[in-house]
N, C-alpha and C positions, 0 to 999 in steps of 0.2 A: 243398834243398828245405822249402816251409813246412811248419809241422805242420797235419795236420788241421783242427783246430780255427780256424786263426787266419783263413780267411775269413767264419766264424761268427761267432770274438771280434769282427773289425773291424765286421761286421753291426751288435751289439749296439751297440759303441761309437761308431759315426756312430750310431745311433737314439737311445744315449742323450743325446750329443749336441742332438742335432736338440731332444729334447724339455727339454734346459734352455735351450737358444736360444730357445724357446716359451713357456719361464715368464719367461726374464726379457724379452720381448718386453713379455710380460701386463703384469709389476712394473712396464715402462717407460709404459703407457700406459694402465695398469689406473682412476689417478686423472683422466685429462687430457678424459673425456670431459664432455659439457655435459648439466647437471641440467635436467630438462623442470621448469618450473613449479616448483622449489625439490624436487622430489619425490628422497632419495635412499636408496638400497638398507638393511640392517639393519647393513650392517659401512660404510657409507661414507656420510661425512658431507659436507652439502652447505655454501658456503658463497653466502651472498646476494649478496653484494661482485661478486662476477667469475661469480656463477651455475656453479663447477665442484665436482666432487665433490673431497677430497683425502685422505679416511680420520682426518682427524683430528679430537677431541673440540674444540669451540670454545666448549661451556657455558660461562659467567661461574663458575657454582658448582661446577662440576667434577663434576656427573653427570653418567650418558648421556643422551644427545640426546633418546633415543627417552623418556625417562620426566622429563627435566630439565619444573622451570614456567619456568624463563625460556626453552628453545629450544620448546616446546610448540606455541607457535603462528610460529615461525622458522623453523633449519634442519633438523630434524627432521621437519617438517609441513609440507604443500599450501601454496601461494595460499590456500585458502579457509581456512584455518587451524583445522583440527579433524584429529584423527589418525584413522587409517585403519579403525578399530572405528567411529569414533562417524559416520564421514562413511557407511559400510555401512548403522548404522543411519538414519543422517538421508536415505540414496537408498531403502533400503524405505517407510519413514515416507513420501516424496513420491510416491513411485509410487501406494500406496496409496491418499494426501488425491488427487491426481491422478482419480485414478480416481472415487473417490467423487465428487469435482465434475462430472466430468463427466456422469456418472449424474445429478444434482440438476440441470445443467443443462437436461439432454433431459428430463425428467420436468417440472420446473417451468416453463420457458423456451417449451414447445411452445405452449402455451394464448396467447390473441389476449390482448393487455392489457387493460385498462378506463382508461379517459381518468378523471382527475383533473380540477376545478377548477383554471383558470390566472387571472392578472391579468388585466385587458381589455389593458392596455398590452402583452401578448407573447401574446395568445391565437392567432393566428398560428404563434405558433411554439412552441406548447402541445404539450409529448411526451406520452407515453401511460408509464402505467406498472401494476405489479403490483396488485391492491385487496390495502388492508391487513388486518389482523388482528382481528377481533369480540372485543369484549369478554367473556371465558368466567371462569368460578374455577375453576380445579384440583383438585377434589378427586374422589378415591375414590367419595364417596356421588354423586356429580352427571357423573363425566365419562359416564355410556349417555346421559346426557338429551340431548348433544351429535351420535348417532350419527347419528337418522335425518336429521337439519337435512344432513348433509353427501352421507348414503346417497344419498339425493332430489333431490341436485342445488342445495338453496338456497343462493345466495349470500348471507357475513355482513356484502356490502356494504350493504347497504340491504334490512335484514330488515323493517323499521318505526319511519316518522317520529318516531311517540313516544317508541319506543328516545333519541333523539338528546335527550333532557328527562332534567333532574337525576333518575332515577327510582333511589330505592333499587336494588342488587346484585338482590337478592332476587324484589323484584317484576317487575325485567324480566327476569330469566331463568324466571320466569309466563310471561312473555307469550309468550317465547321457545318454550316449552315447549309450551303450550295451541296455538298456531299448528301449531307443528311435528305436534304428533299428531292436531292435525283436518286438515292437508292428506294425512297419513300415512294417517288410516282416510277419506279420502274427503268430507271436514265441512270447511265453512269455506265455501264459495262463491268465485262472482268478485270478492268484494269483499277476502277476505283473500287472494287469487291475485294481484289487483293490488297488491297489498304490497310482495311479494316479487319478485325476480329471482331464474332458475336461468341455472347455468349453462352450460346449452346457448346462451346469449346469448353466452355471452363464449367458448367453445368447448373442443375439449379438455376437457369435462367430468371422465370418468373418472382424468384423472391429477392434474385438481385437486383431488378426491376423496380420491389415494393422500395426495398432499402435505400432503392437512389434515389425515388420520386421523394422521400419522404426527408430526406435529407434535404433537397433542392427545397422541397417545403417550408423548413426549418428555416434554412439560408434567406429565404423569400424573404420570411417574417422577421427577421435582422437586417435586412436590407436598409429600412428608412434610417437606423442606428448607425449602418459601418459600411462603403463602400470596400468592395473585392477588386481588385485590379491584377492581373496579369503582368508579371514582370517579366525582364530580359531573362536569359537563361542563366545562371551561376558557374555553371560546370565548362568554363572554353574549351576542354578540349573535345568534351561529348557532348557538351550542348543539351544536354537530359535535366538538369536543375532545374526549379521553379521556383517560383510562390504562387501560391493561393491565399493572396490578402497576407497576413503576416506568416502561414503557412508552410514551412520549405519542405517541398516537396521531391524528396532526396530518391533520386532512381538510380546513378549510377552509383549504386552502393558496394564501392572498392576501400579497403585498406591500404594505406592509412589515407586519412580522411582530414582534410582541413578543416571541417566540420568537427570533427572528437580530438581535443586535445588532450597532451597532458601536462601536468606542473607534479615538482618537484621539490615539497620542503625538509629543510632538515634543521636540526639545531642550531646549524652556522646560515640559515638565511631564513627564518621560521614564517617571515612577513612576505616577502619577495619569491615567488616559484621561477624554479627551470626549469623550461618548459624541454621536453624530451621529442624525440622524433623518432620512429621508430621506422621498419620498415620487412621483409619477409627476409632479411639477410642482416644487417645492421643495423647501430642506435646511436646515441651521443651520449653514452651513459655514463665513459671513460670521462665524458669532457665536465658532470657534472661531478656534484658533492653525494652522490649516492655511494654508500657502502651497502656490498654484498652479502657482512657479516652480518647488516643486523636485519631486524626482523620489517617488511614493507607492509603497510598498510594504503590498503588501496578504497578511497570515497566515491563512490557512485552517487548522484543528486538525482531525485525525480522530475517530475511531468512540473513545466512551467515554474523551471528555478535552475539557478547554475552552481557552481562551484564557490563563491561567494554567501551563499546564503548565508545568516548566520549564525545557523545551529549547526551546521557544519565547518562551518570556522574553527568552530567550539570546540569541537571533538577533535580537528587537526590540533587547535592549540593545548586541549588537554591530553595528548596525545606525548609531543614535544613537551610538554611541561613535567610530564612522569620519566620520562629518561630519552634516550637515543632510538629516535624509527626514523624510516625512509616513507615517506607520507605523500602518495601522490594523489593529487584530485583530477577525476575527472571531468572535463568540459564540454557540454552536447546539447548545450540549449539553446540554439538555432534550430535544432531537429527535435526537442520538446516544449516548443512555445503554446503557449495558449493563446487560441482558446483550441487549439489540433489535436487534443487526444488521440483520433483515433489514428493519426498520420504519425504523433511518438511512440504508438502502441507499435506501430508498422517500423521504425528505425531504432527498437529495440534490439531485434536479432542484430542488425549492422553493426553498433555502438559496443554488442559482446562480442561480434567477430574481431574490432579494432583493441576490445582488450586483451584480448586469448595472440592477438600478435603482440600486444606488449608483454603478456607474462614469458611468453616463448624468448624473447630479446632477454628479459632479464634474468629468466633460467640461464641464456647462454652465459649472461656475465657471471654467474655463482648464485644467485640468492634462493635460496631454498626454502623460508618462512615467509607466505605470503598470504593475505587475509583480506580480504576484500569485503565492504561492510558499505550494502547501498540504504538508500533511502524510499520506499515507494516505489513510483516506477522503475528508477533505480536498480532496487532490488533484484530485479528480473535478470536486470544486464547481467550479472553471473553466471547465472544461470543456460546464457545461451556461450557466454564464451566458452562454459565445463563441456558443453557438445562437440565443441572444436577443439577440445587441448586433450582428450580421453585418448590414450585411457589414463593419463597426467591427469591427477585430482589437485586441487588447489590446497590449500592448506586448513583454512579457515573462511566457509562466508559466512557473514551476519545482513540478518533483511530487516530491516526496520518498518514495522507497517506496511510487508508488500502488499501493492498497488493492486484490486481484486477485479475494477472493470476493463471488461476483455481478458480478464486472465482465466476465466471459468472453464479449464479445460481438463480432461482427465489424461489427456499428455504430458507426463513429466518435463519432457523435451522443452517445453513451452512453457515453461513457468520455475519458479525455485523453488525443490526438494532437496529431502535429504542426499540424495544420491548425487548431487552438483558439488559435494567440497569431500573431505576426511571429517569435518566435522564442521555442523550445519544450527545456528542457532538462530532466534527471532522472536524479535519482540512484536503484540499485536496492542494497538492503541486504537485504533476505530474502525475494527470490524463492522462488517454488513453496510457501510460509508463510502470509506475509501482504500478500506486495510481487508485482508483477507480475513475470516475466520478458519478457515480450516490448516491442522498444523502444517508449517512448510519444513521444518528440520529436523532434527536428531533430537533438539529438547525449546518447545514453544513455550514462550511467558506472555501472559496476557497480562497485562498490566490490569491493575486494579477492574477487572474482568475484560478487559481486552475492549471495549465497546465504550465507553465513555469515561473523561477522566477530570476527578477532582479539578476543583477551579474553572472548568474550561468554561462551564455555563454563565460563568458571570463576562465572559468575552462578547463581541458582535460576532463572533465566527466559533464557534465552539466547534465546526466539526472541521474543520483547517486547525484549531489548538488542540485539538483530540489527537490528531492522525502527526501533525509536529510533536508533540510530546514523547514519541519515540528516537526521536534524535535528543531530545533532550536528558532525558533517562540514561540510552550508553553516555552521552559524555560526561553525566555527571559522573556515571560510575567506572572513569577508565581513573580517578584520584581519590575517587570516597571514602573513607574511612569507617564507615559504618554499614554502609552497602545494601546493596536489594535484594532479601530476603525472601526468598516464594517457597511454597510446599505446593506437595505431586496432589493433583487432581482424576478423578478418571478419561473427566472430557467436560463441555460446554453444558451440553443438559444438566450433569449433575452439578455444576454451579451453580444452573438457575433453579437446581431442585433445593437449594441447601446442602447441599450433602456433602461439603470441600470446605470446613473451617479449618485453621489454621494446624498444621500438624508437620512431624517431622519424618523424613527428614528435610532441613532447611537448605533449600538451595541458594548459590552467590547467582544474582541473573547479572550480565555486561561484561567487560572486557574478563575480569579472572572467573570466568563459568567454569563449574566443574565439569569437565567435558567427559565422565562417565554415565550423568544423568541422561536420562529419555525422557519421551513424552511431554502432557499437558499440565504445567505448575498455572501457581496464582500467585501475584505478589501484590502488597498495597502498598503504597506510596502517599504521602502529603501533598495537601492542595498547594502549592506554593516552595518554589525552588530555598533550597536542596531538598529536592526531594526525595529524597534517600531515608527512610525510617529506623534502617538497623533491624537485629533481630526478634523475629517477632516472639509474642510469648502463647503457649497453649496450657491448655485444662492438663491437670497430672497423671490424668487415665493415657495420653497420647504422647506423654512422652519416652523416648527413646533414645537409643544412640545419634546425635549428629551426625554422623559420617556413619553410618549402616551402607 
C-alpha cells in the first residue's frame, strides 16, 4: 500500500514539472517576438536589421543601450529618435501647443479679412488677407495711449493718409492720440470720422480688439529689451511701406517688387547669381545664361532666412553638380524677418504673385519643365502662385516641411496642397512644432515619423535642427548613390500604433521620386550625414515585387 503522502507528493512533483516546462517554453520563445517600431523592454534589446529582440547588448561602446550615446537613436529608442522621457515631454508640449494654436485660430480668423491691393495682371484672382499691424512705439509710458484706439473699434489700417508720409514718430503719435481721444469724447465731427475705418465694417470686432490688446501686452513685455521705432516710408512713389522695428510692413503689394528678387545660377555661373528682372510683358532672360530647353529649379527660402541659407545653397550646388539646370533662387528676406512671423505670413501671397509673374515670363521664353522647391514658409509661396497661374499648372512642387503656424485652414487656396501642380511631393520632419502634420501633396514622406529627427536632440536647438533636416535630406537625395527609401503606411495614427513596419513596395524619396505613388510613406535615416540608409530589409512574408 502506498504511503499516505504519495498522492500529494506526486501532485506536487507534477505541478513542479509543469512550472519548469512553462519556464523553459518562456525562455525558448522569450526573445522571438517582433519589436514594434524598434521599441524594446528594459531587459531586451532590439536588432534593427531583423526587428527581433534577442536580449543581447549591441552597443559598440559596450555601455548599456538605454544610456549609450551610440545607441540613443537606434536599438534602445523608438523610430522617432528620442527616448521615452523626451517623448513624454514632447507629447505634453505638443498637446499644449495645439490647444494654443486652435484657440488662436478661433479668436483671430473668425473675422472677415480685409482685401489688400493686387497687381492688375492678377486682380481677378486677388486673395484676401488680414490687415497688417500699425506702427506703434511699445514703451511703458505710451502703451495706454493706444487702448482707446482699439477699444472703440478703430482699425489701424487706414487711420489717416497723412501718416503714410515721412512724419516723425512722435508727431505721428500725436496725430493718432489727438484724433483717437477726440473720437472718445465725441469730438472731431464727420471730417475726422471719414478718415477712420471701424472694425464693425470688417466683422467680429470684439475678437479683433482682444487679439490686438494681447499683442500689445506681449510687445509691452518686450519693451524693456528692445525699442521699436517707426521709420520713414520705404516706397517713394506711394509712401505706404514702413517698418515697425525690424518688421517691414509691405502694404503696396504690387509686382515687380524690389523686395522680391530673383537670381539665376547655372554651370556657367555657379557662385555669382545673375539677377532676373521681369514685369507684366518683358524680362531680361535673353541677356542671361538661362537656357529654355533645360529643366528649371526655383528655390524659395522661408521665415527668418534668405537665399544664402547654407542648406538651400547646398541644394543649388547639388543640382549644378548633377547636370545642367537653370537654378533660380528667390530672395524675399526683408518681408520674412524675425520676429515678424504674422507679417511674414501676410506677405506670402504677395511673394506668390511675384513668383507667378516670373513663371509667366519663363513660359514666354520657352521654359516647360518648371519645378519649385519651397522650404518652411516658402513652401506655401508656390501654392499662391498656382492660384494666379490657373489653369496652367507647374510641373512639380516640392514642399520641405511646410510651415504650420497660421496655416491651419480648410481653404486649399491658402496653403500647399496636391492641386497646385501636376505633381506635389512633401517632406515632413518637424510636425506639430514648425511643420504641418497633415498630408499636403500627392505623396508625403514622414522622415523618421515626421516629428523628430535622430541626432537632433544632441544640439542646443533640436526643433530648429528637425525643421532644417528636410532641406538636408532633399539636398542629399539629388546625388545620393543609395537613396532614401520609404514604405507605405495607412496614416500617422497607424504609425503610432506600431502597425507600419517596413514593407514593399519601396518608394524612393527625393529628386528621383517615383511619381506614380500616392499617400503616406515612412522613411528611416541615419543620425549623421550622409543620412541615406539605402534599401531597407523586411521579413519574408512582406516580400513582394519591388515595383508592383
